[in-house]
C-alpha positions as CSV (number, residue, x, y, z in Angstrom):
1,M,37.1,63.1,34.7
2,A,34.8,62.7,37.5
3,A,31.5,63.9,35.5
4,G,28.1,63.9,38.0
5,P,28.2,65.4,41.5
6,I,31.0,64.8,43.6
7,I,30.1,63.9,47.0
8,A,33.6,63.7,48.7
9,E,37.4,63.8,47.7
10,T,40.5,62.0,49.5
11,E,43.9,62.1,48.7
12,R,43.5,59.2,46.1
13,L,39.8,59.0,45.7
14,I,36.6,60.8,44.4
15,L,33.1,59.4,45.9
16,R,30.7,60.8,43.2
17,R,27.5,59.7,42.2
18,Y,26.8,56.8,39.4
19,R,27.1,57.3,35.9
20,E,26.3,55.2,32.4
21,E,29.8,54.8,32.0
22,D,30.4,53.0,35.2
23,L,28.7,50.1,33.6
24,Y,31.6,47.9,32.7
25,D,33.5,48.7,36.1
26,L,30.3,48.1,37.8
27,F,30.4,44.7,36.5
28,E,33.7,43.7,36.6
29,Y,33.5,43.8,40.4
30,L,29.9,42.5,41.1
31,S,30.5,39.6,38.7
32,D,33.4,38.3,40.5
33,E,32.2,35.4,42.7
34,K,35.3,36.3,45.5
35,T,34.0,39.7,45.5
36,V,30.2,39.4,46.2
37,E,30.9,36.3,48.5
38,F,29.2,38.0,51.5
39,E,26.5,39.6,49.8
40,P,23.2,39.0,49.7
41,Y,23.5,38.1,46.0
42,K,25.3,35.8,43.3
43,P,27.7,37.3,40.6
44,L,25.8,39.6,38.5
45,T,25.6,39.2,34.8
46,L,26.2,41.9,32.4
47,D,22.2,42.9,32.2
48,E,22.0,42.5,35.8
49,A,24.7,44.8,36.3
50,R,23.0,47.3,33.7
51,E,19.8,46.8,36.2
52,S,22.0,47.6,39.1
53,L,23.6,50.8,37.5
54,Q,20.1,52.3,36.9
55,W,19.0,51.9,40.6
56,R,22.3,53.1,41.4
57,M,22.1,56.3,39.3
58,G,18.8,56.4,40.6
59,T,19.6,57.0,44.5
60,E,21.4,59.4,46.7
61,E,22.5,56.1,49.1
62,M,25.3,54.8,46.8
63,A,28.8,56.7,45.8
64,A,30.8,55.4,42.9
65,V,34.7,55.5,44.3
66,Q,37.0,56.2,41.5
67,L,40.8,56.4,41.4
68,K,41.4,60.3,40.9
69,D,44.9,59.3,39.1
70,T,43.3,56.4,36.4
71,G,39.4,57.6,36.7
72,K,38.6,53.8,37.2
73,M,35.8,53.3,39.5
74,I,36.8,50.5,41.7
75,G,33.9,50.2,44.1
76,N,31.3,51.6,46.0
77,V,30.0,53.0,49.5
78,Y,26.2,52.5,50.7
79,M,24.9,55.2,53.3
80,G,21.4,54.1,53.7
81,K,19.4,56.3,55.6
82,R,17.4,54.7,58.8
83,E,15.6,55.8,61.2
84,F,16.5,58.1,64.3
85,D,19.3,60.0,62.5
86,A,21.0,57.0,61.6
87,L,22.8,55.8,58.6
88,E,23.5,51.6,57.3
89,L,27.1,51.6,55.9
90,G,27.8,49.3,53.6
91,Y,30.9,49.0,50.7
92,V,32.2,46.8,48.1
93,F,35.1,47.1,46.2
94,N,36.8,45.4,43.3
95,R,38.9,42.6,44.7
96,N,41.9,43.8,42.4
97,Y,42.2,46.7,44.9
98,W,41.8,45.0,47.9
99,G,44.5,45.4,50.5
100,A,45.4,49.2,49.2
101,G,43.4,51.1,51.9
102,Y,41.0,52.3,49.3
103,A,37.9,51.3,51.3
104,R,39.2,52.8,54.5
105,E,40.0,55.9,52.9
106,G,36.5,56.0,50.8
107,C,34.3,55.0,53.9
108,G,36.2,57.1,56.3
109,A,35.4,60.5,54.1
110,L,31.9,59.6,53.9
111,V,31.7,58.7,57.9
112,R,33.0,61.8,58.5
113,R,31.0,63.9,56.2
114,A,27.9,62.1,57.7
115,F,28.8,63.0,61.3
116,S,29.8,66.7,60.2
117,Q,26.4,67.1,58.7
118,G,24.5,65.9,62.2
119,V,23.9,61.9,61.7
120,H,23.8,60.8,65.1
121,R,24.8,57.2,64.5
122,I,26.0,55.0,61.7
123,Y,26.1,51.2,62.1
124,A,27.0,48.1,59.7
125,E,26.6,44.6,59.8
126,C,28.7,41.8,58.3
127,D,29.1,38.1,58.1
128,P,31.6,37.0,60.9
129,A,33.6,35.3,58.6
130,N,34.1,38.1,56.6
131,A,37.2,39.4,58.6
132,R,38.3,41.8,56.4
133,S,35.0,43.6,56.6
134,W,34.8,43.8,60.3
135,K,38.5,44.6,60.8
136,L,38.0,47.6,58.4
137,L,34.9,48.7,60.8
138,E,37.3,48.6,63.8
139,A,40.0,50.2,61.8
140,L,37.4,53.3,61.1
141,G,36.5,53.2,64.8
142,F,33.0,51.3,65.0
143,R,32.4,49.2,68.0
144,R,31.0,45.7,67.8
145,E,27.7,46.0,69.3
146,A,26.1,42.7,68.6
147,H,26.6,39.1,67.4
148,F,23.7,37.3,66.3
149,I,23.3,33.8,66.0
150,Q,21.7,32.6,62.6
151,N,19.5,35.2,62.3
152,V,19.2,35.6,58.4
153,F,19.5,33.4,55.1
154,F,20.1,34.5,51.7
155,W,20.1,31.0,50.0
156,K,18.5,27.9,50.5
157,D,20.1,24.2,50.2
158,P,18.8,21.6,47.9
159,A,16.2,20.5,49.9
160,G,14.7,24.1,50.2
161,R,16.0,25.1,53.6
162,P,17.6,28.1,54.5
163,V,21.1,28.5,54.9
164,W,21.2,30.5,58.0
165,K,24.0,32.7,58.7
166,D,25.6,34.8,61.9
167,T,25.6,38.8,61.6
168,Y,28.1,41.0,63.5
169,V,26.5,44.6,63.9
170,Y,29.3,47.4,64.5
171,A,28.2,50.8,65.0
172,K,29.9,54.2,66.0
173,L,28.2,57.5,67.5
174,N,28.9,61.1,66.3
175,A,31.7,62.5,68.6
176,D,29.4,65.2,69.3
177,G,26.8,63.4,70.8
178,K,26.6,62.3,74.1
179,K,28.3,58.7,75.2
């Protein structure tokens, strides 16, 4: 049921590479306005989801999160390679599955895997208004390292001016590392 390379398994989840059959599950959550509220993109059309799926299938930085019991793909975890043996963590989960601990389970599995492979540091950025996100990071043992004030914008107002947003930066060091 989980064709394609498996990256990690947990009690309830399979984290694996994306495949063509994921299109409608991907579209289901990336087209939802509430799910992508804090993402740097608007809800996707089916054609945009198809393009996103092609990118996801072509990168090793993105893992599809699939339920073991039903085979449904319910989200993704991003582990982007950065300088100095660091990774950037990101995640988006189908809103219909929020509150069940799947994000914590899936992200936790990939964080442990990355640290076991020698990664020095994993960090994540999130909107301070996205309490679900920063509470997840804290539950995973990440520490808030910064609160940048109006440091980024994704959208412009009707007059063409940037709509500035704040950013929290969270990080976790490999327990085998110093400090």
